[in-house]
matplotlib code that plots the C-alpha trace (Angstrom):
import matplotlib.pyplot as plt

x = [-0.2, 0.9, 0.0, -0.6, -1.1, -1.5, -2.8, -1.7, -2.5, -4.1, -5.5, -9.4, -10.9, -9.9, -12.8, -13.1, -13.1, -13.8, -10.8, -10.9, -8.5, -7.7, -4.6, -1.4, -0.2, 1.4, -0.6, -1.6, -3.6, -7.3, -9.3, -12.7, -15.4, -18.9, -19.8, -23.4, -24.9, -28.4, -31.0, -34.9, -38.5, -40.6, -44.3, -45.9, -49.0, -46.9, -43.0, -40.8, -37.5, -37.4, -35.1, -36.1, -33.9, -33.7, -30.7, -29.6, -31.2, -29.6, -31.9, -29.4, -27.0, -28.4, -27.9, -30.4, -28.9, -30.7, -30.8, -34.9, -36.8, -39.8, -42.2, -44.8, -46.7, -47.9, -51.6, -51.2, -48.4, -46.2, -43.1, -39.5, -37.6, -38.7, -36.2, -39.0, -42.4, -43.5, -45.7, -45.0, -40.9, -38.8, -37.5, -39.0, -38.9, -42.2, -43.4, -47.0, -49.4, -47.4, -44.1, -43.4, -40.7, -41.8, -39.4, -40.7, -39.5, -42.5, -45.3, -43.5, -43.1, -42.9, -43.6, -40.6, -40.2, -38.4, -40.3, -38.9, -39.2, -40.3, -38.5, -34.9, -31.9, -31.7, -29.9, -31.6, -30.1, -31.3, -29.1, -30.1, -27.1, -28.9, -32.5, -35.3, -33.3, -33.0, -31.3, -32.2, -30.0, -30.4, -27.4, -25.2, -26.6, -29.1, -32.5, -34.1, -34.0, -37.2, -37.3, -39.8, -41.4, -41.1, -41.1, -37.5, -36.0, -37.2, -39.0, -36.7, -36.8, -38.3, -39.5, -38.4, -36.2, -37.9, -37.4, -40.2, -42.6, -43.3, -43.0, -46.0, -46.8, -49.1, -49.7, -53.2, -53.9, -50.5, -51.1, -47.8, -45.3, -43.4, -43.8, -40.5, -37.5, -34.6, -30.7, -28.0, -29.4, -27.6, -27.6, -25.4, -24.6, -22.9, -24.1, -22.8, -21.1, -22.3, -18.9, -19.3, -22.4, -21.4, -17.7, -18.0, -22.0, -23.4, -21.1, -21.9, -22.1, -18.6, -16.9, -17.6, -18.4, -16.5, -19.0, -17.0, -16.4, -16.6, -20.8, -21.7, -24.3, -26.2, -25.3, -27.5, -25.7, -28.4, -25.8, -28.1, -29.4, -31.5, -32.9, -33.6, -31.6, -29.0, -27.4, -24.9, -21.3, -21.6, -25.1, -26.4, -29.9, -31.9, -33.4, -36.9, -38.3, -42.2, -44.1, -43.4, -40.1, -37.8, -34.4, -33.0, -30.0, -28.8, -25.0, -23.0, -20.4, -17.1, -13.3, -11.5, -8.6, -6.2, -4.1, -1.5, -3.3, -2.9, -2.9, -4.1, -6.9, -7.2, -9.6, -11.3, -10.0, -11.1, -9.1, -8.8, -8.0, -6.6, -5.7, -4.7, -7.1, -5.9, -7.1, -6.9, -7.0, -9.9, -8.2, -5.2, -5.0, -6.0, -4.1, -4.0, -3.5, -1.8, -5.5, -8.6, -9.6, -11.4, -13.2, -16.2, -19.6, -21.8, -22.5, -19.8, -20.0, -18.0, -16.9, -15.1, -15.0, -16.0, -15.7, -17.1, -16.6, -19.1, -22.1, -20.5, -21.1, -19.7, -18.9, -16.6, -15.5, -15.1, -13.6, -13.6, -13.0, -12.2, -12.5, -14.8, -17.9, -16.4, -16.6, -16.3, -17.9, -17.9, -19.4, -19.2, -20.8, -23.5, -24.0, -25.6, -23.7, -26.0, -24.7, -24.8, -23.5, -22.0, -21.4, -20.0, -21.8, -24.7, -25.4, -28.5, -29.2, -29.5, -31.4, -29.1, -27.1, -23.7, -23.9, -21.0, -19.0, -18.5, -17.1, -19.4, -19.2, -20.6, -21.1, -22.7, -23.9, -25.1, -27.2, -27.6, -26.3, -27.2, -29.4, -27.5, -28.4, -26.6, -26.1, -24.7, -23.1, -24.2, -28.2, -29.4, -30.5, -31.7, -31.8, -31.2, -31.5, -28.8, -30.4, -27.7, -26.8, -26.4, -23.8, -22.4, -19.2, -16.2, -14.4, -11.0, -8.5, -7.2, -8.5, -8.4, -9.5, -10.8, -10.7, -11.5, -8.3, -5.8, -3.4, -5.6, -9.0, -10.1, -12.0, -15.1, -13.6, -11.4, -13.4, -12.2, -12.4, -10.9, -11.1, -10.2, -10.6, -11.4, -12.6, -13.7, -15.7, -16.7, -19.5, -22.5, -21.5, -25.2, -26.0, -24.8, -21.2, -21.0, -22.0, -20.2, -16.7, -16.4, -17.3, -14.8, -11.4, -8.6, -11.4, -10.5, -7.8, -7.2, -7.3, -11.2, -13.0, -14.3, -11.9, -10.4, -8.7, -8.1, -6.8, -6.5, -4.4, -2.2, 0.5]
y = [0.0, 3.7, 6.6, 10.1, 13.5, 13.5, 11.1, 10.5, 7.6, 7.2, 4.3, 3.5, 3.5, 0.3, -2.6, -5.5, -8.7, -12.2, -14.9, -18.1, -20.8, -23.3, -25.9, -25.4, -22.9, -20.0, -20.8, -17.5, -16.8, -16.4, -19.4, -19.1, -21.6, -23.0, -22.8, -25.0, -23.8, -24.7, -23.0, -23.3, -23.3, -22.0, -22.9, -19.8, -20.7, -22.5, -23.1, -20.6, -21.0, -19.6, -19.0, -18.9, -15.4, -12.5, -11.8, -9.3, -6.1, -3.4, -0.7, 1.0, 0.6, -2.2, -4.4, -7.5, -9.2, -11.9, -13.8, -14.2, -15.7, -14.7, -16.5, -14.0, -10.6, -10.9, -10.3, -10.3, -8.9, -11.6, -11.4, -12.0, -11.5, -10.8, -9.6, -9.6, -9.5, -8.0, -4.8, -4.4, -4.6, -6.4, -5.0, -6.9, -6.6, -7.4, -7.6, -5.8, -6.7, -5.9, -7.3, -3.5, -3.7, -2.1, -1.8, -2.2, -0.8, -2.2, -0.2, 2.2, 1.1, 3.0, 1.3, 2.0, 2.2, -0.9, -3.4, -7.0, -8.9, -12.1, -14.9, -14.4, -14.7, -11.1, -9.9, -7.8, -6.1, -3.3, -1.0, 1.2, 4.0, 5.3, 4.8, 4.9, 5.8, 3.0, 2.6, -0.7, -2.2, -4.9, -6.7, -3.8, -1.1, 1.5, 1.6, 3.7, 5.1, 5.9, 7.2, 6.3, 7.8, 6.1, 6.8, 7.6, 5.7, 2.8, -0.1, -3.0, -5.3, -8.8, -12.1, -14.7, -14.1, -15.6, -16.1, -16.0, -15.6, -13.4, -15.9, -17.9, -21.7, -20.7, -16.8, -16.3, -18.6, -16.6, -13.3, -13.1, -16.1, -15.6, -18.1, -17.3, -19.1, -18.0, -18.0, -16.8, -14.8, -12.1, -9.7, -6.8, -4.9, -2.3, -0.4, -2.3, 0.0, -0.9, -2.4, -5.1, -5.8, -5.8, -8.0, -10.2, -10.7, -11.4, -14.1, -17.7, -19.4, -20.1, -18.0, -14.8, -14.8, -16.9, -16.5, -14.7, -10.9, -8.3, -7.3, -10.2, -11.6, -13.8, -15.6, -18.3, -20.0, -22.7, -25.1, -28.3, -28.9, -31.7, -32.7, -30.2, -26.8, -26.7, -24.4, -22.2, -22.3, -20.2, -18.6, -20.3, -19.9, -23.0, -23.2, -24.3, -26.1, -24.3, -25.8, -27.3, -26.4, -28.1, -27.7, -26.6, -25.9, -22.9, -22.2, -19.4, -18.5, -16.6, -16.2, -17.6, -16.1, -18.4, -17.1, -18.4, -21.1, -22.0, -25.9, -28.3, -27.2, -23.6, -21.0, -18.1, -15.0, -11.5, -8.4, -5.0, -5.1, -1.9, -1.3, 1.9, 3.6, 6.0, 9.7, 11.4, 14.9, 15.4, 17.8, 15.8, 12.1, 9.3, 5.6, 4.3, 0.6, 0.3, -1.5, -2.4, -4.8, -6.9, -6.6, -9.0, -7.4, -9.3, -10.5, -7.9, -6.4, -3.8, -2.7, -0.4, 1.1, 5.2, 7.6, 10.9, 14.7, 16.2, 16.8, 16.6, 20.2, 18.5, 15.3, 13.0, 9.4, 6.8, 3.9, 3.4, 0.4, 1.4, 4.5, 6.6, 7.3, 5.6, 1.7, 1.2, 0.9, 3.4, 4.6, 8.7, 11.1, 13.1, 16.3, 16.3, 12.3, 10.8, 7.5, 7.0, 3.6, 3.7, 1.5, 2.9, 6.4, 5.4, 5.8, 5.6, 7.8, 5.7, 6.8, 6.2, 9.0, 8.4, 9.5, 11.5, 12.0, 7.9, 4.6, 3.0, -0.5, 0.5, -2.7, -2.2, -5.7, -6.5, -9.7, -9.9, -6.5, -3.0, -4.4, -3.5, -3.1, -1.2, -2.0, -0.2, -2.5, -5.5, -4.5, -3.8, 0.0, 0.5, -0.9, 0.8, -0.5, 1.6, 2.1, 0.8, -0.4, -3.7, -4.8, -3.3, -2.0, -4.0, -2.2, -1.5, 1.1, 1.7, 0.8, 3.8, 4.6, 8.3, 9.0, 8.1, 7.8, 10.3, 12.5, 15.2, 15.3, 18.6, 19.1, 17.5, 14.1, 13.5, 12.2, 14.2, 11.7, 8.4, 4.8, 1.3, -2.4, -1.8, -5.0, -6.2, -9.2, -11.1, -13.0, -10.9, -11.3, -12.3, -10.2, -12.9, -12.0, -8.9, -8.8, -11.8, -11.8, -8.9, -6.3, -7.6, -5.7, -7.9, -11.0, -11.6, -13.7, -12.3, -15.6, -16.2, -17.6, -14.7, -11.7, -9.7, -7.3, -7.0, -3.4, -3.8, -1.0, -2.4, -0.6]
z = [-0.1, -0.7, 1.5, 0.6, 2.5, 6.0, 8.7, 12.3, 14.7, 17.9, 20.4, 20.6, 24.3, 26.1, 25.4, 27.1, 24.7, 25.7, 25.7, 25.4, 26.1, 24.1, 23.7, 25.6, 28.1, 26.0, 22.7, 20.3, 17.4, 16.4, 15.2, 13.8, 14.9, 15.5, 19.6, 20.4, 23.5, 24.8, 26.1, 27.8, 26.1, 28.7, 27.8, 28.7, 30.8, 32.9, 32.8, 34.7, 37.0, 40.7, 42.9, 46.8, 46.9, 45.0, 42.5, 44.6, 47.2, 45.5, 44.0, 41.8, 39.4, 37.6, 34.6, 33.6, 30.4, 29.0, 25.3, 24.2, 21.1, 20.5, 18.2, 17.8, 19.3, 22.5, 23.3, 27.1, 29.4, 29.9, 32.6, 31.2, 34.5, 38.2, 41.0, 44.0, 44.1, 40.7, 41.2, 44.6, 45.4, 42.2, 39.4, 36.5, 32.6, 30.8, 27.5, 26.8, 24.0, 20.7, 22.4, 23.8, 26.5, 30.3, 32.8, 36.5, 40.2, 41.9, 41.7, 39.6, 35.9, 32.1, 28.7, 26.6, 23.1, 22.3, 20.7, 20.7, 17.2, 16.5, 15.0, 15.9, 18.8, 20.4, 23.5, 25.5, 28.0, 30.7, 32.5, 35.1, 35.5, 38.5, 40.2, 37.7, 35.1, 32.2, 29.2, 26.7, 24.6, 21.8, 20.8, 22.6, 20.4, 22.3, 22.0, 24.0, 27.6, 30.2, 33.7, 36.0, 38.7, 42.0, 45.7, 47.1, 48.6, 46.2, 47.7, 50.0, 47.7, 49.0, 47.2, 44.7, 41.5, 38.6, 34.8, 32.2, 35.1, 37.9, 40.8, 42.4, 40.7, 37.8, 36.9, 35.5, 32.4, 30.4, 31.5, 33.8, 32.4, 29.2, 26.2, 24.6, 25.0, 27.2, 27.4, 29.4, 31.9, 33.5, 37.0, 37.2, 40.3, 37.9, 34.8, 32.0, 29.0, 25.2, 24.9, 27.8, 26.6, 22.4, 23.2, 26.1, 27.3, 24.4, 23.5, 23.7, 27.1, 27.7, 25.7, 27.2, 31.0, 33.3, 36.3, 38.8, 37.3, 39.6, 40.2, 38.2, 41.3, 38.8, 35.7, 34.6, 31.2, 30.9, 30.0, 31.7, 28.3, 30.0, 32.8, 35.8, 36.5, 38.9, 41.3, 40.0, 42.5, 44.7, 44.4, 47.7, 46.3, 45.3, 41.9, 41.5, 38.6, 38.1, 35.5, 32.0, 29.9, 27.3, 26.3, 23.1, 21.0, 19.3, 17.6, 16.3, 15.1, 17.0, 17.1, 19.8, 21.2, 23.1, 25.4, 28.4, 30.8, 34.5, 34.2, 31.3, 30.7, 31.8, 32.6, 30.2, 31.2, 30.7, 30.0, 28.6, 24.4, 23.1, 19.1, 16.8, 14.4, 12.1, 12.2, 8.9, 7.8, 5.4, 3.2, 2.4, 4.3, 2.4, 1.8, -1.4, -2.7, -6.5, -7.0, -6.6, -3.3, -5.9, -9.1, -7.6, -8.4, -6.2, -3.2, -1.9, 1.8, 2.6, 6.8, 8.7, 12.2, 11.9, 14.0, 12.7, 15.5, 13.5, 10.6, 7.3, 4.9, 1.5, 0.3, 2.2, 0.8, 3.4, 1.1, -2.9, -5.0, -8.2, -10.0, -8.3, -10.3, -13.3, -12.2, -8.5, -5.0, -2.9, 0.5, 0.5, 3.1, 1.7, 3.5, 7.0, 7.4, 5.0, 3.6, 0.2, -1.9, -5.4, -8.2, -11.4, -12.3, -10.5, -6.9, -3.8, -0.9, 1.7, 4.9, 7.3, 9.0, 10.7, 14.6, 15.5, 18.4, 18.9, 16.9, 14.8, 12.8, 9.3, 6.9, 4.0, 2.4, -1.1, -1.3, -5.0, -7.7, -6.9, -3.7, -0.3, 3.2, 5.6, 9.2, 12.3, 15.0, 13.5, 13.5, 10.0, 9.4, 5.6, 2.9, -1.0, -4.3, -7.2, -10.6, -12.4, -16.0, -17.1, -17.7, -14.4, -14.6, -13.3, -11.0, -12.2, -10.5, -7.2, -3.5, -1.2, 2.4, 3.6, -0.1, -3.5, -4.9, -6.8, -5.3, -4.0, -4.1, -2.2, 0.5, -0.9, -1.3, 1.9, 5.0, 8.0, 10.8, 12.0, 10.3, 11.7, 10.8, 6.9, 5.3, 2.0, 1.6, -1.9, 0.2, 1.9, 5.5, 8.0, 11.0, 13.2, 11.6, 11.8, 15.3, 16.7, 14.5, 12.2, 14.9, 17.4, 18.2, 16.1, 15.9, 12.3, 11.2, 7.6, 6.2, 6.3, 3.5, 1.2, 2.6, 0.4, 2.1, 5.8, 7.1, 10.9, 10.9, 14.1, 13.4]

ax = plt.figure().add_subplot(projection="3d")
ax.plot(x, y, z, "-o")
ax.set_aspect("equal")
plt.show()
């Protein structure tokens, strides 16, 4: 590669990424593997899991997280998690009709603007940063914030902790217990950050949390797979089986990061991971390769971490593969940070607007010619169709980052911001792959099938 203009390097804020052991002491490297783990299928009207005591008596801060799968929209209120006596002393998360998520603390509650999708697995987190102030995350991405109007001091927590129900044996013919699949239930007495949710807490059981992390007061990975529930080590609370439930199994594809271990089997470790990025100067800084990354037309995936400090007033190119506006694919920010996708001289403005002041993992996935889907942190944001021609132009020229090739493109061409982990794939990456592999700090080995270009900027 060759670089032109002015750039500078920096280090991103430390994140925490799960590190799992594999092989002998001192092994290094990253491998991609499929991990399968069990989940619990609750029957809805009768099935739930109860503990003899609350998971915690602390009011705030607090984080409640879990994986959940809903096959349909609710027509009645159903309790997903309850820590104490619902509507009296407990923290609780409930699905209202239409799958609207509500947050409870004692008798105080608020309906959020978050609606749980159906037909797929989602990692949901309710984070209380201060008393009665809750933020709702899906797969580690903020979705909604609410404030409850409750008394101070809040009611003291009493009763039981329950999953897929609100305690008791049966809760009024389905109006209380949740008819859902659930996995990896977590209760924390700290406010987990979006980075922690995304890079540790949501990883498949046994490859994210160890179970003894500071602030983790309850962790139910549901790894039994059959029979009854067992009491997690160190809880000191008896798990009570109630009603009807069944076991199932789901699988995820993710990387493992071997580290030094003690003994022959090793213990999964978690540690901060820092990585570098490039700060492009905007008017002059860009990176140019001598040729395009790929000449593939479709499918295609362009991904990168990006940080913009401002709303753009002029057009700025993030990545360009080929000759811009002639034969290449390109991602550009239009005025007001609207993302546009280009193929040759044809383009489409998407409805996605890049936020400012933070890091975002942006992916443009072309599943078929001219049909693009835009993801932020692995979550679909919008789709767009470029009104292109047939046959489509074949990319031929240079690949550039933070510019559109050439020696200097003026302030109307080069990107003024920070970029990391640029990826070009000749396959359409799935949301699951984006969330559990591509987005991770240095998660790729660089030799994955279909990965045509990987610039981790680790220099």
